[in-house]
Backbone of each chain as ProteinMPNN parsed JSONL, in Angstrom:
{"seq_chain_A": "MKYTLRYFASLADQAGCAEETWETALSEPRALYAELRARHGFTLDASRLRVAVNGEFADWHLALADGDEIVFLPPVSGG", "coords_chain_A": {"N_chain_A": [[133.697, -131.82, 56.579], [131.794, -131.186, 53.924], [129.08, -129.345, 52.698], [126.226, -128.614, 50.925], [124.164, -125.489, 50.888], [120.834, -124.601, 50.797], [118.843, -121.587, 50.6], [116.006, -119.88, 51.446], [113.474, -117.6, 51.001], [113.17, -115.172, 53.787], [115.671, -116.103, 54.828], [117.196, -116.42, 52.708], [117.622, -113.782, 51.739], [119.065, -112.662, 53.99], [121.204, -114.027, 54.027], [122.037, -113.457, 51.554], [122.217, -114.947, 49.203], [121.093, -117.641, 47.242], [122.006, -120.1, 47.612], [124.798, -121.934, 48.674], [128.052, -123.383, 49.311], [129.458, -125.283, 52.015], [131.983, -125.344, 54.361], [132.601, -127.444, 57.259], [133.454, -128.725, 60.466], [131.184, -129.371, 61.769], [128.428, -131.716, 62.317], [125.782, -131.872, 62.84], [122.477, -130.668, 62.228], [121.399, -128.999, 63.918], [123.471, -127.504, 65.364], [125.006, -126.749, 63.09], [123.183, -124.743, 61.974], [123.595, -122.681, 63.907], [126.121, -122.259, 63.639], [125.884, -121.041, 61.168], [124.01, -118.867, 61.55], [125.488, -117.31, 63.076], [127.24, -116.403, 61.081], [125.761, -115.252, 59.334], [124.148, -113.638, 60.469], [121.191, -114.478, 60.69], [117.719, -113.69, 61.682], [116.1, -115.198, 62.583], [115.0, -117.623, 65.229], [116.022, -121.034, 65.494], [114.104, -122.288, 66.687], [111.898, -121.604, 65.057], [112.13, -122.926, 62.635], [112.255, -125.372, 60.424], [114.149, -128.464, 59.394], [115.149, -129.666, 56.432], [117.023, -132.424, 54.758], [118.424, -133.663, 51.87], [116.12, -133.302, 50.615], [114.004, -133.831, 52.194], [111.94, -133.71, 55.133], [113.808, -133.332, 58.103], [115.402, -134.697, 61.1], [116.395, -132.472, 63.624], [118.609, -133.629, 65.161], [119.849, -135.42, 63.268], [122.56, -137.23, 62.016], [124.615, -135.83, 59.711], [125.96, -136.379, 56.309], [129.005, -136.316, 54.38], [128.681, -133.858, 51.534], [125.844, -133.624, 51.705], [122.563, -132.049, 51.188], [121.383, -129.243, 52.539], [118.731, -127.856, 53.946], [117.321, -125.078, 55.588], [114.243, -124.135, 56.732], [112.152, -121.568, 56.696], [109.208, -120.434, 58.478], [106.398, -121.296, 56.567], [104.509, -119.716, 54.212], [102.471, -120.034, 52.142], [99.578, -120.277, 49.773]], "CA_chain_A": [[132.819, -132.072, 55.784], [131.247, -130.227, 52.723], [127.563, -129.285, 52.509], [125.453, -127.67, 49.919], [123.061, -125.254, 51.846], [120.056, -123.824, 50.016], [118.279, -120.672, 51.389], [114.702, -119.438, 50.855], [112.76, -116.347, 51.758], [114.007, -114.111, 54.616], [117.038, -116.511, 55.014], [118.155, -116.172, 51.337], [117.595, -112.254, 51.89], [119.987, -112.31, 54.898], [122.558, -114.958, 53.617], [122.655, -112.771, 50.3], [122.77, -115.855, 48.05], [120.065, -118.753, 47.264], [122.889, -121.566, 47.555], [126.174, -121.748, 49.165], [128.629, -124.737, 49.584], [129.934, -124.812, 53.462], [132.748, -126.369, 54.897], [132.651, -127.26, 58.644], [133.733, -129.711, 61.197], [130.04, -129.809, 62.525], [127.67, -132.819, 61.624], [124.331, -131.874, 63.273], [121.72, -129.687, 61.795], [121.327, -127.781, 65.125], [124.847, -126.828, 65.579], [124.998, -126.153, 61.928], [122.509, -123.511, 61.958], [123.999, -121.982, 65.133], [127.188, -121.399, 63.188], [125.593, -120.153, 60.099], [123.415, -117.685, 62.215], [126.554, -116.348, 63.543], [128.078, -116.088, 60.047], [124.864, -114.696, 58.295], [123.153, -113.014, 61.14], [119.762, -114.881, 60.438], [117.023, -113.308, 62.77], [114.914, -116.317, 63.231], [115.641, -118.491, 65.857], [116.019, -122.325, 65.369], [112.6, -122.838, 66.965], [111.041, -121.294, 64.024], [112.548, -123.34, 61.554], [112.275, -127.076, 60.106], [114.852, -128.682, 58.543], [115.389, -130.712, 55.205], [118.161, -132.946, 54.397], [118.394, -134.062, 50.517], [114.7, -133.034, 49.856], [112.994, -134.501, 52.819], [112.042, -133.216, 56.317], [114.791, -134.287, 58.634], [115.429, -134.249, 62.516], [117.845, -131.568, 64.111], [119.902, -134.281, 65.406], [120.335, -136.334, 62.358], [123.93, -137.262, 61.66], [125.015, -135.389, 58.277], [127.068, -136.751, 55.578], [129.417, -135.189, 53.385], [127.915, -133.867, 50.411], [124.379, -133.607, 51.971], [122.039, -130.868, 50.725], [120.573, -128.949, 53.664], [117.819, -126.427, 53.765], [116.573, -124.521, 56.875], [113.001, -123.856, 56.259], [111.454, -120.554, 57.574], [107.661, -120.515, 58.551], [105.838, -121.242, 55.359], [103.25, -118.656, 53.835], [101.765, -120.189, 50.831], [98.115, -120.026, 49.92]], "C_chain_A": [[132.295, -130.913, 54.896], [129.947, -130.235, 52.575], [127.239, -128.394, 51.418], [124.32, -127.194, 50.838], [122.293, -124.537, 50.538], [119.045, -122.701, 51.018], [116.962, -120.089, 50.447], [114.115, -118.446, 51.828], [113.477, -115.27, 52.55], [115.367, -114.73, 54.634], [117.871, -116.361, 53.729], [118.338, -114.644, 51.138], [118.816, -111.986, 52.811], [121.226, -112.932, 54.572], [123.027, -114.082, 52.293], [122.929, -113.533, 49.04], [121.429, -116.943, 48.331], [120.775, -120.055, 47.563], [124.201, -121.173, 47.812], [126.847, -123.216, 49.505], [129.415, -124.347, 51.219], [130.821, -125.953, 53.829], [132.986, -126.189, 56.413], [133.034, -128.726, 59.29], [132.265, -130.411, 61.772], [129.356, -130.872, 61.761], [126.446, -132.954, 62.147], [123.742, -130.579, 62.672], [121.667, -128.39, 62.783], [122.339, -127.112, 65.127], [125.355, -125.962, 64.217], [124.584, -124.806, 61.476], [123.04, -122.475, 62.976], [125.218, -121.391, 64.343], [126.924, -120.671, 61.733], [124.801, -118.703, 60.357], [124.341, -116.796, 62.505], [127.516, -115.568, 62.126], [127.245, -114.995, 59.207], [124.069, -113.615, 59.086], [121.691, -113.087, 60.907], [119.033, -114.267, 61.927], [116.215, -114.302, 63.343], [115.673, -117.319, 63.962], [115.386, -120.128, 65.498], [114.693, -122.899, 65.51], [111.692, -122.381, 66.273], [111.087, -121.994, 62.963], [112.354, -124.851, 61.421], [113.499, -127.064, 59.427], [114.639, -129.827, 57.553], [116.568, -131.219, 54.92], [117.998, -133.727, 53.139], [116.939, -134.407, 50.25], [113.769, -133.727, 50.747], [113.171, -133.829, 54.421], [113.043, -134.05, 57.075], [114.651, -133.625, 60.381], [116.797, -133.448, 62.819], [118.908, -132.182, 64.589], [120.509, -135.267, 64.463], [121.864, -136.059, 62.205], [124.202, -136.941, 60.121], [126.189, -136.063, 57.713], [127.657, -135.914, 54.882], [128.626, -135.318, 52.278], [126.296, -133.708, 50.783], [123.833, -132.172, 51.59], [121.256, -130.523, 51.834], [119.732, -127.997, 53.661], [116.958, -126.295, 55.263], [115.406, -123.897, 56.372], [112.138, -122.74, 57.288], [109.793, -120.898, 57.691], [107.005, -120.333, 57.301], [104.662, -120.174, 55.402], [102.534, -118.912, 52.576], [100.329, -119.934, 51.035], [97.624, -118.961, 49.9]], "O_chain_A": [[132.434, -129.746, 55.263], [129.523, -131.344, 52.253], [127.996, -127.489, 51.068], [123.61, -127.978, 51.467], [122.857, -124.053, 49.556], [118.588, -123.089, 52.093], [116.9, -119.914, 49.23], [114.211, -118.433, 53.055], [114.308, -114.542, 52.007], [116.302, -113.948, 54.46], [119.092, -116.2, 53.75], [119.22, -114.277, 50.361], [119.598, -111.109, 52.444], [122.282, -112.36, 54.844], [124.219, -114.005, 51.996], [123.581, -113.124, 48.079], [120.871, -117.038, 49.424], [120.095, -121.063, 47.756], [124.717, -120.199, 47.264], [126.133, -124.117, 49.946], [129.854, -123.224, 51.465], [130.576, -127.151, 53.69], [133.438, -125.146, 56.884], [132.904, -129.755, 58.626], [132.147, -131.585, 62.124], [129.65, -130.985, 60.571], [125.888, -134.044, 62.02], [124.407, -129.545, 62.615], [121.833, -127.199, 62.521], [122.181, -125.921, 64.862], [125.915, -124.866, 64.227], [125.242, -123.973, 60.852], [122.805, -121.3, 62.694], [125.38, -120.17, 64.341], [127.703, -119.837, 61.271], [124.892, -117.7, 59.648], [124.173, -115.599, 62.275], [128.214, -114.555, 62.156], [127.766, -114.087, 58.559], [123.401, -112.778, 58.479], [120.979, -112.083, 60.898], [119.588, -114.331, 63.024], [115.716, -114.228, 64.466], [116.721, -117.823, 63.557], [114.216, -120.328, 65.169], [114.189, -123.738, 64.764], [110.544, -122.607, 66.654], [110.155, -121.844, 62.174], [112.309, -125.506, 62.463], [113.979, -126.047, 58.925], [114.0, -130.831, 57.869], [117.409, -130.331, 54.779], [117.264, -134.692, 53.353], [116.554, -135.482, 49.79], [112.765, -134.23, 50.244], [114.267, -133.496, 54.872], [113.191, -135.247, 56.831], [114.099, -132.604, 60.792], [117.925, -133.699, 62.396], [120.022, -131.657, 64.582], [121.531, -135.886, 64.759], [122.358, -134.933, 62.252], [123.988, -137.847, 59.315], [127.209, -136.316, 58.354], [127.142, -134.824, 54.632], [128.012, -136.327, 51.933], [125.558, -133.692, 49.797], [124.584, -131.2, 51.67], [120.428, -131.35, 52.215], [120.255, -126.984, 53.196], [116.231, -127.11, 55.831], [115.59, -123.046, 55.502], [111.62, -123.024, 58.368], [109.283, -121.67, 56.879], [107.003, -119.181, 56.867], [104.026, -119.858, 56.408], [102.01, -117.967, 51.987], [99.842, -119.508, 52.081], [96.405, -118.842, 50.029]]}, "seq_chain_B": "MKQFLLCPDVLDPQQLAQKLSSDRAGAFVSFEGRVRNRNNHRVVQRLEYQAYAALAEIEGARILMEASEKFAIEHACCAHRVGTLAIGDIAVWVGVSSAHRDAAFACCRYIIDEVKLRVPIWKNEHYADGESGWLHPDNTPVDPG", "coords_chain_B": {"N_chain_B": [[97.455, -139.165, 37.621], [98.991, -136.417, 38.236], [98.655, -134.908, 41.471], [99.402, -132.721, 43.1], [100.307, -129.686, 41.966], [103.006, -127.246, 40.959], [102.906, -124.382, 39.653], [104.222, -122.198, 37.378], [103.016, -120.655, 35.71], [99.655, -118.622, 34.82], [96.873, -119.848, 36.678], [94.289, -122.051, 35.305], [91.217, -122.563, 36.014], [88.949, -123.933, 34.985], [90.128, -125.74, 33.428], [91.735, -127.329, 35.28], [89.667, -128.502, 36.887], [88.596, -130.05, 35.018], [89.87, -132.297, 35.268], [89.125, -133.653, 37.231], [86.449, -135.12, 37.096], [84.199, -137.461, 37.276], [81.695, -140.057, 36.866], [80.81, -140.862, 39.198], [80.563, -138.798, 40.746], [78.509, -136.736, 42.581], [79.174, -134.389, 43.366], [81.076, -131.417, 43.302], [83.7, -129.534, 44.637], [85.375, -126.365, 44.829], [88.14, -124.368, 45.693], [89.394, -121.125, 45.487], [92.245, -119.426, 46.217], [92.901, -115.791, 46.299], [94.863, -113.205, 45.253], [94.941, -110.574, 47.525], [94.228, -107.098, 47.784], [95.349, -105.918, 50.213], [97.041, -105.979, 53.219], [97.272, -106.628, 56.699], [96.648, -103.728, 56.963], [98.285, -102.51, 54.876], [98.971, -101.183, 51.669], [98.814, -103.508, 49.259], [100.79, -104.27, 46.457], [101.747, -106.154, 44.636], [102.551, -109.932, 44.599], [104.876, -112.247, 45.533], [105.855, -115.707, 44.963], [107.741, -117.947, 46.46], [109.13, -121.31, 46.119], [110.277, -124.484, 47.698], [110.825, -126.527, 45.686], [111.117, -129.258, 45.188], [110.774, -130.497, 47.69], [108.099, -129.294, 48.357], [106.48, -130.43, 46.45], [106.655, -133.111, 47.263], [105.144, -132.843, 49.937], [103.093, -131.7, 49.304], [101.899, -133.774, 47.747], [101.554, -135.733, 49.697], [99.748, -134.802, 51.491], [97.482, -134.714, 49.716], [97.283, -137.233, 49.471], [96.833, -138.234, 51.912], [94.262, -136.801, 52.426], [92.565, -138.365, 50.72], [92.442, -140.653, 52.153], [91.277, -139.85, 54.393], [88.709, -138.878, 53.748], [85.511, -139.586, 51.923], [86.195, -139.364, 48.898], [86.07, -138.759, 45.318], [88.152, -137.64, 43.377], [90.784, -135.488, 43.823], [92.51, -132.153, 43.744], [95.528, -129.96, 43.73], [96.542, -126.86, 43.128], [99.353, -124.806, 42.782], [100.45, -121.468, 42.847], [103.877, -120.262, 41.612], [106.389, -117.842, 41.562], [105.695, -114.148, 40.403], [102.645, -112.511, 41.265], [99.68, -110.849, 40.427], [97.348, -108.338, 41.733], [94.413, -110.199, 42.459], [94.755, -112.301, 40.841], [94.686, -115.718, 40.768], [96.385, -117.698, 43.462], [96.375, -120.267, 44.697], [94.485, -123.161, 44.094], [92.073, -125.53, 44.842], [90.54, -128.419, 44.161], [87.863, -130.707, 44.608], [86.24, -133.882, 43.844], [83.496, -135.805, 44.718], [80.91, -138.422, 45.708], [79.023, -137.159, 47.51], [78.229, -134.076, 48.806], [79.063, -133.17, 51.406], [81.579, -134.728, 51.978], [83.106, -133.665, 50.159], [83.117, -130.782, 50.579], [84.475, -130.872, 53.031], [86.826, -132.056, 52.596], [88.098, -130.381, 50.819], [88.46, -128.205, 52.403], [90.434, -129.13, 54.151], [92.33, -129.731, 52.85], [93.569, -127.18, 51.869], [93.747, -125.868, 54.261], [95.998, -127.767, 55.198], [97.828, -127.557, 53.224], [98.66, -124.622, 53.493], [99.789, -124.847, 55.913], [101.895, -126.538, 55.907], [103.375, -126.909, 53.4], [106.38, -125.947, 51.69], [106.557, -123.02, 50.959], [106.898, -119.697, 50.199], [105.449, -116.314, 50.83], [106.021, -113.351, 49.606], [105.249, -109.965, 49.978], [105.064, -107.13, 48.123], [104.85, -103.721, 48.731], [102.995, -100.739, 48.404], [104.228, -98.713, 49.414], [106.908, -99.113, 48.358], [108.246, -101.143, 49.895], [109.159, -104.444, 51.02], [107.956, -107.766, 52.141], [108.762, -110.794, 53.617], [106.498, -113.48, 54.655], [104.59, -114.64, 57.637], [102.734, -117.906, 58.459], [100.489, -116.965, 59.533], [100.087, -114.454, 58.163], [101.427, -112.427, 59.418], [104.258, -110.123, 59.384], [107.816, -111.359, 59.124], [109.971, -110.192, 59.982], [109.274, -107.713, 61.921], [108.639, -104.174, 61.617]], "CA_chain_B": [[97.422, -137.707, 37.417], [99.626, -135.557, 39.104], [97.557, -134.279, 42.14], [99.823, -131.434, 43.445], [101.262, -128.916, 41.012], [103.53, -126.091, 41.224], [102.77, -123.709, 38.248], [104.636, -120.676, 37.13], [102.045, -119.796, 34.86], [98.36, -118.446, 35.247], [95.982, -121.156, 36.727], [93.098, -122.282, 34.675], [90.195, -123.475, 36.891], [88.158, -124.939, 34.202], [91.116, -126.922, 33.007], [91.726, -128.049, 36.528], [88.204, -129.07, 37.221], [88.351, -131.287, 34.189], [90.655, -133.705, 35.8], [88.399, -134.191, 38.496], [85.166, -135.29, 36.66], [83.837, -138.846, 37.272], [80.39, -140.146, 36.451], [80.344, -141.351, 40.372], [80.792, -138.129, 41.602], [77.537, -136.091, 42.467], [79.435, -133.199, 43.987], [82.344, -130.875, 43.085], [83.672, -128.107, 45.229], [86.684, -125.949, 44.68], [88.411, -123.028, 46.499], [90.443, -120.132, 44.756], [92.945, -118.446, 47.104], [93.295, -114.92, 45.309], [95.729, -111.918, 45.852], [94.22, -109.232, 47.723], [94.957, -105.608, 47.611], [95.562, -105.091, 51.487], [97.057, -106.793, 54.333], [97.77, -105.761, 57.694], [96.447, -102.29, 56.554], [99.018, -101.928, 53.881], [98.211, -101.456, 50.471], [99.815, -104.406, 48.36], [100.875, -103.961, 44.822], [101.99, -107.727, 43.88], [103.225, -110.824, 45.566], [106.087, -113.267, 44.976], [105.768, -116.799, 45.706], [108.851, -118.889, 46.228], [108.97, -122.689, 46.699], [111.438, -125.435, 47.531], [110.001, -127.282, 44.764], [111.252, -130.661, 45.554], [110.121, -130.732, 48.904], [107.038, -128.645, 48.265], [105.815, -131.523, 45.424], [106.439, -134.189, 47.796], [104.508, -132.756, 50.905], [101.578, -131.57, 48.437], [101.305, -135.023, 47.075], [101.486, -136.27, 51.023], [98.481, -134.071, 51.914], [96.379, -135.057, 48.925], [97.118, -138.938, 49.979], [95.955, -137.91, 53.195], [92.899, -136.223, 52.267], [91.832, -139.315, 49.755], [92.392, -141.456, 52.935], [90.342, -139.408, 55.505], [87.493, -138.371, 53.353], [85.158, -140.226, 51.037], [86.002, -138.628, 47.673], [86.559, -139.392, 44.114], [89.407, -137.139, 43.103], [91.316, -134.138, 44.476], [94.026, -131.526, 43.13], [95.725, -128.736, 44.372], [97.674, -126.281, 42.175], [99.884, -123.588, 43.727], [101.454, -120.514, 41.831], [105.045, -119.859, 42.097], [106.627, -116.387, 40.659], [104.949, -112.972, 40.617], [101.195, -112.51, 40.965], [99.154, -109.406, 40.566], [96.091, -108.237, 42.652], [93.171, -110.685, 41.854], [95.476, -113.377, 40.276], [94.435, -117.13, 41.701], [97.484, -118.22, 44.025], [96.297, -121.516, 44.749], [93.487, -123.684, 43.676], [91.915, -126.802, 45.206], [89.144, -128.927, 43.719], [87.503, -132.198, 44.943], [84.878, -134.405, 43.454], [83.008, -136.783, 45.701], [79.771, -138.82, 45.571], [78.035, -136.354, 48.156], [78.861, -132.809, 49.119], [79.691, -133.347, 52.898], [82.923, -134.974, 51.983], [83.714, -132.707, 49.093], [83.323, -129.662, 51.487], [85.587, -131.038, 54.126], [88.018, -132.374, 52.244], [88.692, -129.04, 50.223], [88.92, -127.254, 53.527], [91.372, -129.758, 54.855], [93.53, -129.651, 51.807], [93.865, -126.023, 51.811], [94.446, -125.894, 55.416], [97.108, -128.25, 55.438], [98.92, -126.754, 52.608], [99.025, -123.331, 54.089], [100.764, -124.963, 57.219], [103.003, -127.309, 55.582], [104.091, -126.927, 52.187], [107.35, -124.975, 51.848], [106.147, -122.126, 49.803], [106.824, -118.557, 50.936], [104.953, -115.246, 50.127], [106.584, -111.792, 49.801], [104.661, -108.959, 49.465], [105.272, -105.586, 47.875], [103.708, -102.785, 49.293], [102.786, -99.42, 47.606], [105.437, -97.664, 49.687], [108.232, -99.489, 47.718], [108.968, -101.931, 51.202], [108.529, -105.71, 50.844], [108.532, -108.446, 53.11], [108.315, -112.107, 53.923], [105.338, -113.263, 55.791], [104.475, -115.752, 58.274], [101.572, -118.445, 57.958], [98.978, -115.864, 59.974], [100.128, -113.142, 57.342], [102.333, -111.184, 59.963], [105.794, -110.079, 58.81], [108.837, -112.192, 59.508], [110.835, -109.124, 60.486], [108.182, -106.566, 61.734], [109.454, -103.003, 61.374]], "C_chain_B": [[98.215, -137.288, 38.612], [98.774, -134.838, 40.211], [98.153, -132.895, 42.667], [100.708, -130.653, 42.457], [101.726, -127.665, 41.364], [103.383, -125.24, 39.684], [103.339, -122.336, 38.272], [103.758, -120.018, 36.294], [100.467, -119.658, 35.243], [97.443, -119.811, 35.467], [94.835, -120.978, 35.895], [92.234, -123.018, 35.43], [89.344, -124.513, 36.195], [88.925, -126.316, 33.796], [91.469, -127.661, 34.184], [90.754, -129.009, 37.003], [87.952, -130.29, 36.145], [88.922, -132.645, 34.544], [90.094, -134.274, 36.782], [87.159, -135.161, 38.323], [85.333, -136.84, 36.905], [82.256, -138.93, 37.209], [79.862, -140.647, 38.245], [80.064, -140.241, 41.277], [79.545, -136.868, 41.499], [78.019, -134.676, 42.822], [80.684, -132.781, 43.58], [82.348, -129.504, 43.827], [85.125, -127.568, 45.016], [86.84, -124.482, 45.378], [89.715, -122.541, 45.577], [90.962, -119.268, 46.065], [93.47, -117.316, 46.066], [94.259, -114.066, 46.072], [95.08, -110.859, 45.965], [95.051, -108.146, 47.937], [95.4, -105.035, 48.958], [96.218, -106.326, 52.509], [97.749, -106.173, 55.413], [97.611, -104.193, 57.524], [97.343, -101.705, 55.728], [98.614, -102.265, 52.516], [99.32, -102.523, 49.6], [99.672, -104.281, 46.858], [100.971, -105.107, 44.206], [102.573, -108.636, 44.829], [104.172, -111.698, 44.774], [106.045, -114.53, 45.719], [106.958, -117.698, 45.345], [108.733, -120.341, 46.871], [110.075, -123.646, 46.668], [110.801, -126.7, 46.938], [110.164, -128.83, 45.013], [110.594, -131.228, 46.736], [108.486, -130.401, 48.781], [105.923, -129.885, 47.478], [105.574, -132.74, 46.44], [105.374, -133.84, 49.275], [103.026, -132.412, 50.369], [101.093, -132.874, 48.274], [100.8, -136.037, 48.307], [99.99, -135.851, 51.474], [97.328, -134.712, 50.862], [96.081, -136.804, 49.15], [96.302, -139.035, 51.071], [94.386, -137.716, 53.189], [91.924, -137.515, 51.438], [91.562, -140.476, 51.047], [91.326, -141.357, 54.241], [88.747, -139.343, 55.073], [86.967, -139.399, 52.152], [84.935, -139.585, 49.767], [86.379, -139.448, 46.568], [87.97, -139.024, 43.788], [89.617, -135.58, 43.928], [92.528, -133.796, 44.01], [93.98, -130.416, 43.755], [96.789, -127.963, 43.527], [98.121, -125.022, 42.706], [100.689, -122.364, 42.794], [102.84, -120.435, 42.47], [105.408, -118.576, 41.123], [105.802, -115.201, 41.252], [103.853, -113.137, 40.269], [100.915, -111.124, 41.234], [97.661, -109.445, 41.316], [94.929, -109.21, 41.677], [93.496, -112.028, 41.157], [95.07, -114.635, 41.315], [96.008, -117.63, 42.064], [97.486, -119.538, 44.42], [94.605, -121.951, 44.636], [93.178, -125.116, 43.991], [90.617, -127.142, 44.618], [88.85, -130.463, 44.251], [86.053, -132.45, 44.536], [84.506, -135.529, 44.39], [81.406, -137.271, 45.116], [78.689, -137.781, 46.223], [78.996, -135.125, 48.527], [79.396, -132.768, 50.528], [81.34, -133.633, 52.485], [83.664, -133.983, 51.019], [84.087, -131.363, 49.825], [84.612, -129.704, 52.245], [86.734, -131.365, 53.784], [88.77, -131.093, 51.723], [89.155, -128.169, 51.317], [90.162, -128.091, 54.044], [92.642, -129.636, 54.168], [94.199, -128.247, 51.714], [94.461, -125.446, 52.983], [95.845, -126.283, 55.834], [98.191, -127.873, 54.652], [99.245, -125.446, 52.965], [99.916, -123.57, 55.407], [102.155, -125.649, 57.026], [103.813, -127.527, 54.557], [105.06, -125.823, 51.965], [107.352, -124.163, 50.571], [105.989, -120.646, 50.738], [106.302, -117.277, 49.979], [105.793, -113.858, 50.528], [105.825, -110.829, 49.255], [105.107, -107.656, 49.097], [104.542, -104.641, 48.036], [103.808, -101.555, 48.111], [103.927, -98.51, 48.072], [106.787, -98.339, 49.099], [108.891, -100.718, 48.591], [108.42, -103.262, 50.275], [108.893, -106.433, 51.963], [107.879, -109.911, 53.158], [107.234, -112.318, 54.844], [105.321, -114.811, 56.419], [102.97, -116.516, 58.13], [100.383, -117.487, 58.494], [99.326, -114.53, 59.452], [100.868, -111.89, 58.278], [103.689, -111.42, 59.445], [106.658, -110.759, 59.541], [109.756, -111.514, 60.413], [109.895, -107.676, 60.725], [109.139, -105.396, 61.95], [110.78, -103.08, 60.668]], "O_chain_B": [[98.093, -137.744, 39.748], [98.043, -133.994, 39.694], [97.383, -131.935, 42.665], [101.837, -131.078, 42.207], [100.998, -126.932, 42.034], [103.881, -125.737, 38.674], [102.983, -121.467, 39.067], [103.794, -118.791, 36.2], [99.992, -120.543, 35.954], [97.318, -120.677, 34.601], [94.375, -119.848, 35.738], [92.492, -124.217, 35.533], [89.068, -125.633, 36.625], [88.539, -127.485, 33.818], [91.491, -128.875, 33.98], [91.013, -130.13, 37.44], [87.257, -131.278, 36.382], [88.538, -133.763, 34.201], [90.497, -135.348, 37.229], [86.841, -135.919, 39.24], [86.416, -137.408, 36.764], [81.589, -137.933, 37.485], [78.663, -140.763, 38.499], [79.491, -140.415, 42.352], [79.551, -136.111, 40.528], [77.239, -133.759, 42.565], [81.524, -133.67, 43.448], [81.489, -128.624, 43.776], [86.041, -128.391, 45.04], [85.938, -123.667, 45.567], [90.652, -123.198, 45.123], [90.226, -118.584, 46.776], [94.252, -117.608, 45.162], [94.45, -114.164, 47.284], [94.641, -110.183, 45.035], [96.253, -108.163, 48.202], [95.792, -103.869, 49.008], [95.809, -107.486, 52.455], [98.646, -105.348, 55.244], [98.492, -103.463, 57.978], [97.37, -100.475, 55.692], [98.061, -103.314, 52.183], [100.497, -102.23, 49.391], [98.623, -104.209, 46.218], [100.312, -105.232, 43.173], [103.087, -108.177, 45.85], [104.182, -111.798, 43.548], [106.172, -114.538, 46.944], [107.167, -118.127, 44.21], [108.289, -120.502, 48.008], [110.809, -123.664, 45.681], [110.367, -127.664, 47.568], [109.152, -129.531, 45.0], [109.962, -132.285, 46.737], [107.682, -131.27, 49.117], [104.795, -130.142, 47.898], [104.483, -133.309, 46.479], [104.783, -134.853, 49.648], [101.992, -132.79, 50.92], [99.944, -133.146, 48.621], [99.946, -136.909, 48.145], [99.175, -136.721, 51.782], [96.302, -135.184, 51.353], [95.023, -137.422, 49.031], [95.297, -139.736, 51.192], [93.535, -138.35, 53.813], [90.701, -137.551, 51.576], [90.544, -141.164, 50.968], [90.766, -142.257, 54.868], [87.795, -139.649, 55.791], [87.804, -139.99, 51.469], [83.804, -139.243, 49.419], [86.888, -140.564, 46.677], [88.886, -139.842, 43.869], [88.781, -134.839, 44.444], [93.465, -134.573, 43.822], [92.998, -129.856, 44.242], [97.867, -128.506, 43.286], [97.291, -124.189, 43.07], [101.6, -122.721, 42.047], [102.981, -120.527, 43.689], [104.791, -118.354, 40.081], [105.308, -115.242, 42.379], [103.611, -113.74, 39.223], [101.554, -110.362, 41.96], [96.983, -110.467, 41.422], [94.66, -108.995, 40.496], [92.582, -112.814, 40.91], [95.147, -114.491, 42.535], [96.787, -117.92, 41.156], [98.59, -120.072, 44.523], [93.682, -121.229, 45.01], [93.913, -125.967, 43.491], [89.696, -126.328, 44.554], [89.757, -131.294, 44.231], [85.054, -131.749, 44.701], [85.453, -136.189, 44.817], [80.806, -136.625, 44.257], [77.634, -137.545, 45.634], [80.226, -135.169, 48.544], [80.439, -132.118, 50.608], [82.203, -132.781, 52.695], [84.812, -133.609, 51.256], [85.213, -130.881, 49.705], [85.549, -128.907, 52.182], [87.71, -131.078, 54.477], [89.891, -130.794, 52.134], [90.151, -127.458, 51.178], [91.045, -127.32, 54.42], [93.748, -129.482, 54.686], [95.407, -128.215, 51.475], [95.438, -124.698, 52.934], [96.649, -125.623, 56.493], [99.334, -127.811, 55.106], [100.393, -125.149, 52.634], [100.627, -122.69, 55.893], [103.189, -125.467, 57.669], [104.835, -128.207, 54.648], [104.59, -124.689, 52.045], [107.895, -124.426, 49.498], [105.22, -120.485, 51.687], [106.571, -117.15, 48.785], [106.084, -113.502, 51.67], [105.703, -110.808, 48.03], [105.619, -107.037, 50.03], [103.455, -104.65, 47.458], [104.579, -101.54, 47.152], [104.492, -97.706, 47.33], [107.818, -97.88, 49.59], [109.904, -101.274, 48.166], [107.663, -103.272, 49.305], [109.808, -106.099, 52.715], [106.723, -110.158, 52.813], [106.994, -111.504, 55.737], [105.819, -115.829, 55.937], [102.038, -115.825, 57.719], [99.384, -117.327, 57.792], [98.989, -113.524, 60.075], [100.88, -110.702, 57.954], [104.19, -112.503, 59.141], [106.366, -110.848, 60.734], [110.258, -112.042, 61.405], [109.825, -106.762, 59.904], [110.274, -105.571, 62.394], [111.441, -102.058, 60.483]]}, "name": "protein", "num_of_chains": 2, "seq": "MKYTLRYFASLADQAGCAEETWETALSEPRALYAELRARHGFTLDASRLRVAVNGEFADWHLALADGDEIVFLPPVSGGMKQFLLCPDVLDPQQLAQKLSSDRAGAFVSFEGRVRNRNNHRVVQRLEYQAYAALAEIEGARILMEASEKFAIEHACCAHRVGTLAIGDIAVWVGVSSAHRDAAFACCRYIIDEVKLRVPIWKNEHYADGESGWLHPDNTPVDPG"}
């Protein structure tokens, strides 16, 4: 599977990019975050994040499809 | 009218308020969130807001839809800045018009509280000592120390 990953805020700083393409055998956001956390050294635990797939909030156990855009959302701080 | 706006440029409260006028509205309430010069005892020089625009606009519109269902209002609007802001700049503006004041006050409060909790926008504070840091909703740092 090939995914487009977009990063914001502290995750973008730690990944060193705002977007990347990622190839993996994994097809669940929760497992994917663990893999990316090991790769990039993300300090935020998954319990602090929300996940969005193709521009909408999604479940951590959603079955991902090839080509999906996935965003792990750090705690927001607007306003 | 688009009710939730992400704006790269300076917000103009008068222009935003004009969109909310209604002959049925006896009340108009607005809230301005501004950039202050201190947070957690550190001197702040400027802020940067970053948004996941596609989802921020969906979630912002959802909050305004909920607000119009919960409260007896005429119109509501929320505009949030993105990009670099200076001290004193308006970061977020909420305006509500309604027949009576109770609904306008309550609805305005609801909108700003929900926006701060739910809309994917992140604040990066740049401090006088040259450091910067992303903040949590309660204004504490993501990575303390």
